C-alpha positions as CSV (number, residue, x, y, z in Angstrom):
1,M,-4.9,21.6,14.5
2,Q,-5.3,18.0,15.7
3,L,-7.1,16.5,18.7
4,L,-5.9,13.2,20.3
5,L,-8.4,11.4,22.6
6,I,-6.8,8.4,24.4
7,D,-8.8,5.6,26.0
8,G,-6.7,5.5,29.2
9,N,-8.5,2.5,30.7
10,H,-7.6,0.2,27.8
11,I,-3.9,1.1,27.9
12,M,-3.7,1.1,31.7
13,Y,-5.1,-2.5,31.9
14,S,-2.7,-3.7,29.2
15,V,0.3,-2.2,31.1
16,L,-0.9,-3.5,34.4
17,F,-1.5,-7.1,33.3
18,R,2.0,-7.2,31.7
19,H,3.6,-6.3,35.0
20,I,1.4,-8.8,36.9
21,A,2.5,-11.6,34.6
22,K,6.1,-10.7,35.1
23,A,5.6,-10.7,38.9
24,K,3.9,-14.1,38.8
25,K,6.7,-15.5,36.7
26,R,9.2,-14.3,39.3
27,G,7.1,-15.8,42.1
28,D,6.8,-12.6,44.2
29,Y,3.4,-11.4,43.1
30,E,1.8,-11.2,46.6
31,E,4.6,-9.0,48.0
32,A,5.2,-6.8,44.9
33,T,2.0,-4.8,44.9
34,E,3.7,-1.5,45.5
35,R,6.5,-2.2,43.0
36,I,3.9,-3.2,40.3
37,V,1.9,0.0,40.9
38,E,5.1,2.2,40.7
39,K,6.4,0.5,37.5
40,A,3.0,0.5,35.8
41,C,2.5,4.2,36.6
42,Q,5.9,5.1,35.2
43,Q,5.4,3.1,32.0
44,F,1.9,4.4,31.5
45,T,3.1,8.0,31.7
46,T,6.0,7.3,29.3
47,T,3.5,5.7,26.9
48,M,1.3,8.9,26.9
49,R,4.4,11.0,25.9
50,K,5.3,8.5,23.2
51,L,1.8,8.7,21.8
52,A,2.0,12.5,21.8
53,R,5.3,12.3,20.0
54,R,3.9,9.7,17.5
55,F,0.7,11.6,16.5
56,K,1.9,15.2,17.1
57,P,-1.4,16.7,18.2
58,T,-2.0,20.2,19.3
59,H,-4.5,19.1,21.9
60,M,-4.6,15.9,23.9
61,I,-6.9,14.4,26.6
62,V,-6.6,11.1,28.4
63,I,-10.0,9.7,29.4
64,F,-10.7,7.1,32.1
65,D,-13.8,5.1,33.2
66,N,-15.5,5.6,36.5
67,D,-14.6,2.9,39.0
68,G,-18.2,2.6,40.2
69,Q,-21.4,1.6,38.5
70,N,-23.2,3.8,35.9
71,F,-26.6,4.1,34.4
72,R,-26.2,1.1,32.2
73,H,-26.0,-1.2,35.3
74,R,-29.3,0.2,36.4
75,L,-30.9,-0.6,33.0
76,S,-29.5,-4.1,33.0
77,P,-28.1,-5.8,36.2
78,I,-26.3,-8.3,34.0
79,Y,-24.4,-5.7,32.1
80,K,-20.7,-6.7,32.0
81,A,-21.4,-9.3,34.6
82,N,-19.4,-12.0,32.7
83,R,-16.1,-10.2,33.2
84,K,-13.4,-11.3,35.7
85,E,-12.9,-9.5,39.0
86,R,-10.5,-6.5,38.7
87,P,-7.0,-7.0,40.1
88,K,-6.3,-5.4,43.5
89,E,-3.8,-3.0,41.9
90,V,-6.3,-1.2,39.8
91,Y,-7.5,1.4,42.3
92,P,-4.0,2.3,43.7
93,L,-2.7,2.5,40.2
94,K,-5.4,4.9,39.1
95,Q,-4.7,7.2,42.1
96,A,-1.0,7.1,41.3
97,I,-1.7,8.0,37.7
98,Y,-3.9,10.9,38.7
99,K,-1.3,12.2,41.0
100,R,1.4,11.9,38.4
101,F,-0.6,13.6,35.8
102,Q,-1.4,16.5,38.1
103,E,2.3,17.0,38.8
104,E,3.3,17.0,35.2
105,G,0.2,18.9,34.0
106,I,-1.1,16.2,31.6
107,P,-4.9,16.7,31.1
108,Y,-7.3,13.8,32.0
109,L,-11.0,13.4,32.4
110,Y,-13.5,11.0,33.9
111,A,-17.3,11.3,34.5
112,Q,-19.5,10.1,37.3
113,D,-22.3,7.7,36.3
114,Y,-21.0,7.5,32.7
115,E,-18.3,5.5,30.9
116,G,-15.2,6.7,29.2
117,D,-16.8,6.0,25.7
118,D,-19.5,8.5,26.4
119,L,-16.9,11.2,27.2
120,L,-15.0,10.2,24.0
121,G,-18.2,10.5,21.9
122,T,-19.2,13.9,23.5
123,I,-15.8,15.5,23.1
124,S,-15.4,14.3,19.5
125,L,-18.8,15.6,18.5
126,R,-18.0,19.0,20.1
127,A,-14.7,19.1,18.3
128,E,-16.4,18.5,15.0
129,Q,-18.9,21.2,15.7
130,A,-16.2,23.7,16.7
131,R,-14.6,23.5,13.3
132,T,-11.2,24.3,14.7
133,F,-9.7,20.8,14.3
134,R,-8.9,19.3,10.9
135,R,-8.6,15.8,12.4
136,I,-9.8,14.0,15.6
137,I,-8.0,10.8,16.5
138,L,-9.5,8.2,18.9
139,C,-6.8,5.9,20.3
140,S,-8.3,2.8,21.7
141,G,-8.6,-1.0,21.3
142,D,-12.4,-1.0,21.6
143,M,-14.2,-1.5,18.3
144,D,-17.4,0.0,19.9
145,L,-15.9,3.4,19.1
146,A,-16.2,2.6,15.3
147,Q,-19.7,4.1,15.5
148,L,-18.0,7.5,16.1
149,V,-16.0,7.4,12.9
150,T,-16.7,10.2,10.4
151,P,-14.7,11.8,7.6
152,K,-13.0,14.0,10.2
153,T,-12.9,11.5,13.1
154,Q,-10.6,8.5,12.8
155,L,-10.0,5.5,15.1
156,Y,-6.5,4.1,15.7
157,Q,-7.2,0.6,16.9
158,I,-4.6,-0.8,19.2
159,N,-3.9,-4.5,18.5
160,S,-1.1,-6.5,20.1
161,G,1.1,-3.4,20.6
162,I,0.4,0.3,21.1
163,F,2.4,1.4,18.1
164,T,1.4,-1.4,15.8
165,G,-2.3,-0.6,15.4
166,T,-4.6,-0.2,12.4
167,W,-6.5,2.8,11.1
168,V,-10.3,2.7,10.9
169,T,-11.5,5.6,8.7
170,H,-14.8,6.4,6.9
171,K,-13.3,4.6,3.8
172,N,-12.7,1.2,5.3
173,V,-15.0,1.0,8.3
174,K,-17.8,-0.7,6.4
175,D,-15.3,-3.4,5.3
176,I,-14.2,-4.0,8.8
177,V,-17.5,-4.1,10.7
178,Q,-19.5,-5.2,7.6
179,V,-22.3,-2.7,8.3
180,D,-22.8,1.1,8.3
181,P,-21.1,2.4,11.5
182,K,-24.2,4.3,12.5
183,K,-26.1,1.1,12.7
184,L,-23.7,-0.8,15.0
185,P,-25.8,-0.1,18.1
186,E,-28.9,-1.4,16.3
187,I,-27.1,-4.6,15.3
188,K,-26.0,-5.2,18.9
189,A,-29.5,-4.5,20.1
190,L,-30.9,-7.2,17.9
191,L,-28.1,-9.8,18.0
192,G,-26.5,-9.0,21.4
193,D,-22.8,-8.6,22.4
194,R,-20.8,-11.1,24.3
195,T,-18.1,-8.8,25.6
196,D,-20.6,-6.5,27.3
197,N,-23.0,-9.4,28.1
198,I,-25.9,-7.9,26.1
199,K,-28.4,-10.6,25.4
200,G,-29.9,-10.7,21.9
201,I,-33.1,-12.1,20.5
202,S,-33.0,-15.9,20.5
203,G,-33.8,-17.4,17.0
204,L,-32.9,-14.2,15.1
205,R,-30.2,-14.7,12.4
206,R,-27.8,-12.0,11.3
207,P,-28.9,-12.0,7.6
208,N,-32.6,-11.5,8.6
209,A,-31.6,-8.7,11.0
210,L,-29.6,-6.9,8.3
211,R,-32.5,-7.2,5.9
212,V,-34.8,-5.5,8.4
213,L,-32.3,-2.7,9.0
214,E,-32.0,-2.2,5.2
215,T,-35.8,-1.9,4.9
216,Y,-36.2,0.6,7.8
217,P,-33.6,3.3,8.1
218,K,-34.2,3.7,11.9
219,L,-34.9,0.8,14.3
220,T,-37.1,3.0,16.5
221,D,-39.4,3.8,13.6
222,F,-39.8,0.0,12.9
223,L,-40.5,-0.7,16.6
224,D,-43.4,1.8,16.5
225,K,-45.0,-0.2,13.7
226,A,-48.2,-2.1,14.6
227,K,-48.5,-4.8,12.0
228,P,-45.5,-7.0,11.0
229,R,-45.1,-8.3,7.4
230,N,-43.2,-11.5,8.0
231,K,-42.0,-13.8,10.7
232,T,-38.8,-11.9,11.3
233,E,-40.6,-8.7,12.0
234,S,-43.1,-10.4,14.2
235,L,-40.2,-11.9,16.2
236,I,-38.5,-8.5,16.7
237,L,-41.8,-6.8,17.6
238,S,-42.6,-9.4,20.2
239,H,-39.3,-8.3,22.0
240,R,-39.9,-4.6,21.6
241,Q,-39.0,-3.5,25.2
242,H,-35.9,-5.8,25.3
243,V,-34.6,-4.3,22.0
244,L,-35.1,-0.7,23.3
245,T,-33.1,-1.5,26.4
246,N,-30.3,-3.1,24.4
247,L,-30.2,0.0,22.2
248,E,-29.6,2.2,25.2
249,L,-26.8,-0.1,26.4
250,A,-25.0,-0.3,23.1
251,R,-25.3,3.3,22.0
252,I,-22.5,5.7,23.0
253,R,-24.0,8.9,24.5
254,C,-22.8,12.1,22.8
255,D,-24.9,14.6,24.8
256,L,-23.1,14.9,28.1
257,R,-23.3,18.4,29.5
258,F,-20.0,19.8,31.1
259,Y,-17.8,22.8,30.7
260,L,-15.0,22.4,28.1
261,R,-12.4,24.9,27.1
262,W,-9.9,23.9,24.4
263,E,-7.1,26.1,25.8
264,D,-6.8,23.9,28.8
265,Y,-5.8,20.8,26.8
266,L,-2.9,22.2,24.7
267,V,0.0,19.9,24.5
268,S,2.5,22.7,24.5
269,A,1.4,23.7,28.1
270,W,2.7,20.5,29.7
271,W,5.3,19.3,27.1
272,E,7.8,22.0,28.2
273,N,8.1,20.3,31.6
274,D,10.7,17.8,30.3
275,G,12.7,20.4,28.3
276,S,11.6,19.2,24.8
277,K,9.1,22.0,23.9
278,A,11.4,23.2,21.1
279,Y,11.6,19.7,19.6
280,Y,7.9,19.3,19.7
281,S,7.1,22.6,18.1
282,S,9.6,21.9,15.3
283,Q,8.0,18.6,14.7
284,I,4.6,20.2,14.5
285,D,5.8,22.7,11.9
286,L,7.4,20.0,9.8
287,D,4.5,17.6,9.8
288,E,1.6,20.1,9.9
289,D,0.0,18.9,6.7
290,D,1.0,15.3,6.8
291,D,-1.8,12.7,6.7
292,L,-1.6,10.1,9.5
293,E,-3.0,7.4,7.2
294,E,-0.5,5.1,5.6
295,R,0.3,6.2,2.1
296,P,1.3,3.9,-0.8
297,A,4.9,3.9,-1.8
298,P,5.7,6.5,-4.6
299,K,5.8,5.0,-8.0
300,K,9.0,5.3,-10.0
301,K,8.8,7.4,-13.0
302,K,9.5,5.6,-16.2
303,P,12.0,7.3,-18.7
304,P,10.5,8.4,-22.0
305,A,10.9,6.2,-25.0
306,N,13.2,8.6,-26.9
307,A,15.5,9.2,-23.9
308,P,19.1,8.0,-24.4
309,A,20.1,5.0,-22.3
310,V,22.4,5.8,-19.4
311,R,25.2,3.3,-18.8
312,V,27.0,3.2,-15.5
313,A,30.7,2.6,-16.0
314,K,32.2,0.0,-13.7
315,P,35.5,0.9,-11.9
316,A,38.6,-0.7,-13.6
317,L,40.4,-3.3,-11.6
318,K,44.0,-3.0,-10.7
319,E,46.2,-5.0,-13.1
320,S,49.8,-6.1,-13.0
321,P,52.0,-4.9,-15.9
322,A,52.5,-8.5,-17.1
323,S,48.9,-9.2,-17.6
324,A,48.0,-5.9,-19.3
325,P,49.2,-6.8,-22.9
326,D,47.3,-10.2,-22.7
327,K,44.1,-8.5,-21.8
328,A,44.5,-5.8,-24.4
329,S,45.0,-8.4,-27.1
330,A,41.8,-10.1,-26.1
331,V,39.7,-7.0,-26.7
332,Q,38.2,-6.8,-30.2
333,T,36.2,-4.0,-31.7
334,T,34.0,-4.3,-34.8
335,A,32.3,-1.7,-36.9
336,G,28.8,-0.8,-35.7
337,S,29.3,-2.2,-32.2
338,E,29.5,0.1,-29.2
339,A,33.0,0.7,-27.7
340,D,31.8,-0.1,-24.1
341,E,34.5,-2.7,-23.2
342,T,37.5,-1.6,-21.2
343,L,40.7,-3.2,-20.2
344,G,39.1,-4.0,-16.8
345,D,36.8,-6.6,-18.4
346,K,37.5,-10.3,-18.3
347,P,39.6,-11.7,-21.2
348,A,37.9,-13.8,-23.8
349,K,38.2,-17.6,-23.2
350,R,40.6,-19.4,-25.6
351,K,39.1,-22.2,-27.7
352,R,40.4,-25.6,-27.1
353,R,41.9,-27.2,-30.1
354,R,41.0,-30.8,-30.8
355,R,44.0,-33.0,-31.3
356,R,43.8,-35.1,-34.4
357,K,44.7,-38.8,-34.2
358,P,47.4,-40.1,-36.6
359,K,46.0,-41.7,-39.7
360,S,46.5,-45.4,-40.4
361,A,48.2,-46.8,-43.6
362,G,45.0,-47.5,-45.4
363,E,43.6,-44.0,-44.7
364,A,46.9,-42.4,-45.8
365,G,46.8,-44.3,-49.2
366,H,43.2,-43.3,-49.8
367,A,44.0,-39.7,-49.1
368,A,46.9,-39.8,-51.5
369,A,44.8,-41.4,-54.3
370,S,42.1,-38.7,-53.8
371,A,44.8,-36.0,-54.0
372,S,46.2,-37.4,-57.3
373,A,42.7,-37.7,-58.7
374,A,42.1,-34.1,-57.8
375,T,45.3,-33.0,-59.7
376,D,44.3,-35.1,-62.8
377,S,40.9,-33.5,-62.8
378,A,42.4,-30.1,-62.6
379,S,44.8,-30.7,-65.5
380,S,42.0,-32.1,-67.7
381,A,39.8,-29.1,-66.8
382,S,42.6,-26.8,-68.0
383,A,43.0,-28.8,-71.2
384,A,39.3,-28.6,-71.9
385,A,39.3,-24.9,-71.3
386,S,41.9,-24.5,-74.1
387,V,39.8,-26.3,-76.7
388,P,37.4,-23.7,-78.3
389,V,34.5,-26.1,-79.3
390,A,33.4,-29.0,-77.1
391,K,32.7,-32.4,-78.6
392,P,29.1,-33.5,-78.7
393,G,29.7,-36.8,-76.9
394,A,31.9,-35.4,-74.2
395,E,30.7,-35.2,-70.6
396,S,31.1,-32.3,-68.3
397,L,33.7,-32.4,-65.7
398,A,31.2,-31.7,-63.0
399,D,29.5,-35.0,-63.7
400,T,32.6,-37.2,-63.5
401,P,32.8,-39.4,-60.4
402,S,36.4,-38.3,-59.8
403,A,35.3,-34.7,-59.0
404,E,33.1,-35.9,-56.1
405,V,34.6,-35.8,-52.7
406,K,33.6,-38.7,-50.6
407,P,32.7,-38.0,-46.9
408,K,35.0,-39.4,-44.3
409,K,33.7,-42.5,-42.5
410,K,33.3,-42.3,-38.8
411,R,35.4,-44.6,-36.9
412,P,33.4,-47.0,-34.8
413,R,33.8,-46.6,-31.0
414,R,35.9,-49.2,-29.3
415,R,34.1,-51.3,-26.9
416,R,35.6,-51.7,-23.5
417,R,35.6,-54.9,-21.7
418,K,33.5,-55.1,-18.6
419,K,35.3,-55.2,-15.4
420,T,34.5,-57.6,-12.6
421,T,33.7,-56.5,-9.1
422,N,37.4,-57.2,-8.0
423,G,38.7,-54.9,-10.8
424,Q,40.1,-57.8,-13.0
425,V,39.3,-58.0,-16.7
426,S,36.9,-60.8,-17.4
427,A,38.2,-63.5,-19.7
428,P,36.1,-64.8,-22.6
429,S,34.0,-67.8,-21.7
430,E,35.2,-71.2,-23.0
431,Q,32.9,-73.6,-24.8
432,P,33.0,-77.3,-23.9
433,V,34.4,-79.6,-26.5
């Protein structure tokens, strides 16, 4: 079974601001409050159903923040004081969403004097202790929830779009936040947090704070220490009460006490209202053991070395009867070559024959003389072969100059006369007398 916990406030604000921007672009923002609330409520409910179809959980809870102040504002009056004023559509939109969820049976929760992150932390911890869920998914865009990531609890961080988020698991959480997730509240207590307006210790650098946290496993044990060893420790100990207050502001509470029964949050209890219960149950059965993390693409299996090569035959092209004999004559087969070529292949290119230029009179006479010399040498060779014993002073026919074939001389290239700009042939320059 899977449990999906959705940060309703984060998605509600993103939907609301999108419709407010559209109304301001049209120019009717002041008069379109009811229309904005209606459209945002409809889109928010549709998004919840899409998330349920995307992650296919067996249990789902949508969690909202309390509209009023909570215990963190009493600890620090400046907590989240740097944020802009809420739009006027927030309160009516929340009431419309609550009414819509009650009609459709979608479960939602909010707590008085606490934030939605505290509810998320408490429910995820109870789900891990119950041992009935194999995976708990936190769907939010707030990276403060990274301190709740465990091998069973995963965070789906919403970026620019709801369905284009990134997974934060126990394998990559240290690479993303650059620290152990359990020490995220301690880092914020020392260095502060701009989004929540938590003031850190002035003059304390991040490398020095990390060095202190590596030396002492728990920050509270270090704050109980009496004597500091260096300047960094003395600086932190001088702001002991300030650090303890920041630690309470940054830490997510996981010890809220309220009644929780898992049967009240089954997705199948409210999914049947739109007539798609059969589809949802079939998807659950098909994807029961699928991991939600992105898997690498399967590697293609390489064929063994001794496996025969498979050749895909190409379809033969339609030919006219006149061109068939020409292509058939162009195909040649030799011994030892594979008979892979078919009549559909392209015919072999014909070699261009080089036209010989007619010989001049001098070249013709030289060729005739060389031919007669060759016949004389052949006759003398036959006569010498008939004599049984060769004379001692006689030379071999191979050494005679008449047997050597002289290479043909290359004809010099004819130089063309340069043409003028007008296209006329330039005449030779005349020398003065």
